[in-house]
C-alpha positions in Angstrom: 83.9 96.8 114.8 81.0 95.1 115.8 78.2 92.7 113.3 75.6 90.6 113.8 77.9 86.9 114.0 79.8 88.9 117.0 80.3 89.9 120.0 81.1 93.2 120.8 84.1 93.4 122.1 84.1 97.6 123.5 82.4 98.0 126.4 84.0 99.0 130.3 82.4 98.5 133.0 85.8 99.7 134.7 87.4 103.3 135.9 89.2 104.3 133.4 92.9 105.0 132.9 93.8 106.4 129.9 92.6 109.9 128.8 93.7 111.9 125.6 95.6 114.9 127.0 94.9 117.6 124.7 93.5 118.1 121.9 91.5 115.3 119.6 90.7 115.2 116.1 87.3 113.1 115.1 87.1 110.4 112.8 85.3 107.0 111.0 85.5 103.7 110.2 83.5 102.4 108.1 83.2 99.0 105.6 80.0 97.4 103.5 77.4 97.7 106.7 77.4 101.3 105.9 76.2 101.2 102.5 77.4 103.9 100.0 78.5 106.4 101.5 78.9 110.8 101.4 82.4 111.5 101.2 82.2 114.9 100.8 78.8 115.3 103.0 81.6 113.4 105.9 84.2 115.2 104.9 81.4 118.6 106.3 80.4 117.6 108.8 83.6 117.6 110.5 85.5 114.2 109.9 88.4 114.5 109.6 89.9 110.8 109.0 88.3 107.6 108.0 89.4 103.8 108.4 88.1 102.1 105.9 87.6 97.9 106.1 89.3 96.1 103.2 88.5 92.8 104.0 87.4 90.1 106.9 89.6 87.4 106.8 89.7 86.7 103.0 86.4 87.6 101.6 86.9 91.2 100.6 84.8 94.1 101.1 82.7 94.8 98.0 82.3 98.9 99.3 86.4 99.2 99.5 87.5 100.8 96.5 84.9 102.9 96.4 85.3 103.9 100.1 89.3 104.5 100.0 89.6 106.8 96.8 86.2 108.5 97.8 87.5 109.7 101.9 91.0 110.8 99.7 89.3 112.4 97.2 87.3 115.2 99.5 90.3 115.9 102.4 89.9 112.9 104.9 93.5 111.4 105.8 92.6 107.5 105.2 93.8 104.6 106.5 92.5 100.8 105.7 92.1 97.9 108.1 91.2 94.0 107.6 89.2 92.2 110.1 92.0 89.3 111.2 90.7 85.6 110.4 93.1 83.6 113.0 91.9 80.7 111.7 92.6 81.5 107.6 96.6 82.3 106.6 98.3 85.9 107.9 100.1 85.4 105.5 97.4 86.1 102.6 95.8 88.4 104.4 98.3 90.6 104.8 98.9 89.9 100.6 95.1 91.1 100.0 95.9 94.4 102.1 98.3 95.2 100.1 96.9 94.8 96.6 94.0 96.0 97.1 95.0 98.9 99.9 97.9 99.8 96.7 100.5 102.3 97.2 100.6 104.3 100.3 100.3 107.3 100.2 102.6 109.5 102.2 99.6 111.2 103.8 97.8 107.6 104.7 97.4 106.1 107.5 99.6 102.7 108.6 97.6 99.6 108.1 95.3 98.0 110.5 95.1 94.8 111.4 91.8 94.4 113.5 91.5 92.1 116.2 88.5 91.1 118.4 88.3 87.3 117.1 89.4 83.8 117.5 88.3 81.2 115.2 88.7 78.3 117.7 92.7 79.1 118.0 94.9 79.4 120.9 95.7 82.5 122.5 99.5 81.2 121.4 98.5 80.2 117.8 96.6 83.8 117.7 99.8 86.1 118.7 102.2 83.9 116.7 99.9 85.4 113.1 99.8 88.3 114.4 103.1 88.5 114.6 103.5 87.4 110.9 100.6 89.3 109.6 102.5 92.3 111.0 106.0 91.2 109.3 104.1 91.6 106.6 103.0 94.2 106.3 106.0 96.2 107.3 108.0 94.3 104.7 105.4 94.7 102.7 104.9 98.5 102.8 107.7 99.8 105.5 105.6 100.9 107.8 104.6 99.8 111.3 100.6 98.7 111.4 98.0 99.3 114.1 96.4 97.4 116.5 92.2 97.4 117.1 91.1 95.9 119.7 89.8 95.9 122.9 91.7 95.6 126.2 89.5 92.2 127.8 89.7 90.3 124.0 93.4 91.2 124.2 94.3 89.7 127.4 92.1 87.0 127.0 92.5 85.9 124.1 96.3 87.2 123.1 97.9 88.2 126.2 101.3 88.7 124.2 102.9 92.5 124.7 103.3 94.0 121.6 103.4 97.8 122.7 105.8 98.3 119.6 102.0 98.5 117.0 100.3 102.1 117.7 96.8 101.1 119.4 93.6 101.8 119.0 91.6 100.8 121.5 87.8 100.2 121.6 85.9 101.3 124.9 82.4 102.5 124.1 80.5 104.2 127.2 83.2 105.5 129.1 85.0 109.3 129.5 87.7 107.4 128.9 88.6 104.0 127.5 91.1 101.7 129.8 94.1 99.8 126.9 95.2 96.3 126.4 98.6 95.6 129.1 101.4 96.2 127.5 100.1 99.5 126.1 100.4 102.5 128.3 98.4 105.1 126.2 96.4 105.1 122.3 96.5 107.0 119.1 92.6 106.0 118.6 89.7 105.2 120.5 86.4 103.9 119.3 84.2 105.5 121.0 81.2 104.6 119.7 79.3 102.0 117.4 76.3 104.0 117.3 77.4 107.2 115.9 75.9 109.5 113.1 77.2 111.3 110.5 75.9 113.3 108.2 76.4 111.1 104.9 76.3 108.2 106.7 72.5 106.4 106.7 71.8 104.1 110.2 74.5 103.9 113.0 78.8 105.0 112.3 81.2 103.9 114.3 82.9 107.0 115.7 86.4 107.2 117.0 89.2 109.8 117.7 92.6 110.5 117.8 94.5 111.7 120.8 95.8 115.2 119.0 94.8 117.9 116.8 94.7 117.7 112.5 98.6 119.1 112.9 99.1 115.9 115.0 97.0 113.6 112.8 99.5 114.2 109.6 102.5 113.8 111.3 101.6 111.3 112.6 100.0 109.7 109.1 103.5 111.1 107.6 105.7 108.4 110.0 102.9 106.0 111.0 104.5 106.0 114.5 107.7 104.6 114.0 109.8 106.6 110.2 113.1 106.9 111.1 112.9 110.1 109.2 110.5 113.5 108.8 110.3 116.6 109.4 107.2 118.4 110.7 106.7 122.4 109.5 106.9 124.7 111.7 107.4 128.7 109.6 109.5 129.8 106.9 110.3 133.6 106.6 108.9 133.7 102.7 104.7 134.2 101.9 102.9 130.9 101.6 102.2 129.9 97.9 98.5 130.5 98.4 99.3 134.4 98.8 101.4 135.4 96.6 105.9 135.0 95.2 108.2 136.8 96.8 110.6 139.1 95.2 113.5 139.0 93.8 114.9 141.9 92.0 117.5 141.2 89.3 121.0 140.7 90.0 121.0 140.4 94.1 120.4 137.4 96.4 117.4 137.1 98.9 118.0 135.5 102.1 115.3 133.6 103.3 114.6 130.6 105.8 112.0 127.6 106.9 112.1 126.6 109.9 110.9 122.6 110.3 110.9 119.7 113.7 112.3 116.4 114.0 109.0 114.2 113.7 111.5 110.8 113.1 113.3 108.8 115.5 116.9 109.7 114.1 118.2 112.6 114.8 119.6 114.9 112.0 123.6 115.6 111.5 125.6 117.2 108.5 123.9 114.3 106.0 120.8 115.9 106.8 120.1 118.6 103.7 116.8 120.4 102.7 116.8 119.8 98.9 115.4 120.7 95.6 112.1 117.7 94.5 109.5 116.9 92.4 112.1 116.4 90.7 114.7 115.3 92.8 117.6 116.8 92.2 116.6 119.0 89.3 119.1 122.6 89.9 117.5 126.0 90.2 117.3 128.7 88.3 117.9 130.5 92.0 120.4 129.3 93.2 123.0 131.4 95.1 126.4 131.3 96.2 125.8 130.4 99.2 123.9 127.1 98.5 125.9 124.2 99.2 125.0 122.4 95.6 122.9 123.2 93.0 120.4 121.1 93.9 121.1 121.4 98.5 119.9 125.0 99.2 121.3 124.1 102.6 121.4 121.6 105.2 121.7 120.8 108.8 124.9 122.0 110.9 125.5 119.5 114.4 122.4 117.4 115.3 119.1 118.0 115.6 117.4 114.8 118.1 114.1 114.0 117.9 111.6 116.7 118.3 113.6 119.2 117.8 113.3 122.2 115.4 116.0 123.9 113.1 115.9 126.5 110.7 116.9 126.2 107.1 119.0 129.4 106.4 119.8 130.3 102.6 119.1 132.6 99.6 117.6 132.8 96.1 119.5 134.5 93.3 117.1 136.5 90.7 119.1 135.9 87.3 116.2 135.8 84.6 113.6 137.9 85.4 110.2 135.9 85.9 108.5 133.9 87.6 109.5 130.8 89.5 107.7 128.0 91.6 110.0 126.1 93.9 109.2 122.9 95.1 111.8 121.7 98.5 112.1 118.1 100.5 114.7 115.9 102.7 117.5 113.7 101.7 119.4 111.6 104.3 122.3 111.9 101.6 123.0 108.4 101.5 120.8 107.3 102.9 116.9 107.7 101.9 114.5 111.0 101.1 111.5 111.6 104.3 108.8 111.0 100.9 110.3 107.3 100.2 107.7 104.7 102.3 108.2 103.9 105.2 109.7 107.2 106.2 107.8 110.7 107.6 108.1 113.0 104.9 107.2 115.4 103.4 105.7 114.3 99.8 107.9 116.0 98.1 106.7 119.5 96.8 104.5 120.0 99.9 106.9 122.5 100.9 106.9 125.3 98.0 107.7 128.4 96.9 106.5 131.5 94.9 109.4 133.4 93.6 109.2 136.3 91.1 112.3 138.2 89.4 111.9 141.7 88.7 114.1 144.2 87.3 116.7 145.3 89.8 117.1 148.7 91.3 118.2 151.2 88.1 121.9 153.2 88.3 122.6 156.9 87.7 124.2 157.3 85.0 128.1 158.8 86.6 128.0 161.3 84.9 125.0 163.1 84.8 123.4 164.4 87.7 121.3 166.9 86.5 120.6 169.6 84.6 120.2 174.0 84.5 117.4 176.0 84.8 117.6 176.1 80.6 116.8 171.8 81.3 120.3 171.1 80.4 122.5 168.5 81.3 125.4 169.3 84.0 128.3 167.0 84.0 130.0 166.1 86.9 132.6 165.7 84.4 132.6 169.6 84.2 133.4 170.7 87.0 130.1 171.3 88.4 129.6 168.3 91.8 126.4 167.0 93.1 126.6 166.0 96.8 128.4 164.3 99.2 128.6 163.5 103.1 131.4 165.6 103.4 129.8 168.3 102.3 131.1 168.7 99.1 128.8 169.2 95.8 125.7 171.6 94.4 123.0 171.6 94.1 121.0 172.4 91.1 117.7 173.2 92.2 118.2 173.9 95.9 115.8 172.2 99.2 116.2 171.2 102.5 119.5 169.2 103.5 118.3 166.1 104.8 115.5 165.7 102.8 116.5 162.6 101.7 117.3 162.6 97.7 121.1 162.7 97.0 120.0 165.1 94.4 117.4 167.8 96.1 120.0 168.1 99.2 121.5 171.1 99.6 124.9 171.1 100.4 127.6 174.1 102.6 128.1 175.2 99.0 125.8 175.0 96.6 126.4 176.9 94.0 123.5 176.8 91.4 120.8 178.2 94.0 120.7 179.4 97.2 118.3 177.3 99.3 117.9 176.5 102.9 121.5 175.1 104.2 122.6 173.4 107.0 126.4 175.1 107.2 127.8 178.6 106.5 128.1 179.6 102.5 126.0 181.4 99.8 122.4 181.0 101.2 123.6 179.9 104.9 122.7 181.8 108.2 125.6 184.1 108.2 126.4 184.0 105.3 125.1 186.5 102.1 122.7 185.3 99.8 123.3 184.5 96.1 120.4 187.6 95.8 122.0 189.9 98.6 125.5 189.1 96.3 123.6 190.5 93.0 122.9 193.4 94.7 126.1 194.8 95.8 126.6 194.2 92.8 124.8 195.8 90.9 125.9 198.7 93.3 129.3 198.9 92.3 128.6 199.0 88.7 125.9 201.9 89.5 128.9 203.9 91.6 131.6 203.2 89.5 129.8 204.4 86.7 129.1 207.7 88.7 132.6 208.9 88.8 
């Protein structure tokens, strides 16, 4: 992040050693040197993240507030960096950053220390004051901060390995960057100091994240070091933007959601899928298989970091209406996944929309149909309707197996003939109702003639 009064640290003429291992995501870093930025235009240009300067030592960047709020308002993942002055109090610098930044949101990147000046200090002094700054940031934010630096500056002027701090490497020109000693990989790479982006006048630093947008979001939530974190994989109910899942009144509908463990700690029996936003509330959709009124499900066994787990539970349709439920994850007795320093997701990030609709209507057990005159036919009157054993009668006739229990024609159909699958009136092999009527008439006539 060079300015007119300091020498560039990002150039490299050596062979390159660490390339991105897959998909990458584009971003920028900015300060007051970029003037007033049109953040809407920046987002439209395909920029997914921005890291903005809060100060140069104790000198506070006059554009910080505008840049910090502008990035977030336009859907850009944001981070903050501080140009480190080893000749100044590291604790005071860290406190300045926290004060200006305010409370980090779950999807904000961890703060970054920009290490590229000596202020005449020895390597040991610089390393010691970096460690003090890091400890203070961790204490105040619960996050592990990142380091921005160049290979040669770090090796020559700091020389201490700090591999636990995520690396943002400066290397302009080569197709892949070379890392300082102690780091075998990088998360961010500042690959140009003379880039251009719509919405910014003049040059701007261009950066890339080593991963997809989804990876970037997961990294933002964990800061690379969270104990507990989860990443969305899949779910059985519709996404909130796609509409609501219908739940018939009086019934249970089973649903599930699959999440990946992105933290450093395994999930266990204390890891619960919970009602959130607000936390610990009860739900009108609670079903009998829930662990508790505010805990639909929990982990059985253990889930190692990187593995996935499917939380399975039901929603019960009690009162008719529309319900918008928000969920989160909690490690009982330890922390919510959305707490500062943990990996999220934020409270309410997981959402479910449900509509309880009228359940299926049950027919009157005593009234199964009507006769030709339109009068009801009562089961209790001895006219059976239909059963799996072939008993009961068909009121209006029809093909057996048509799927409607009121229109199937069992073997002993009594009111009308029909195409039955078994013998009996109206069936192959047995006299039809019409034939019986004819025979009866013939018998009557013969009686009258004698």
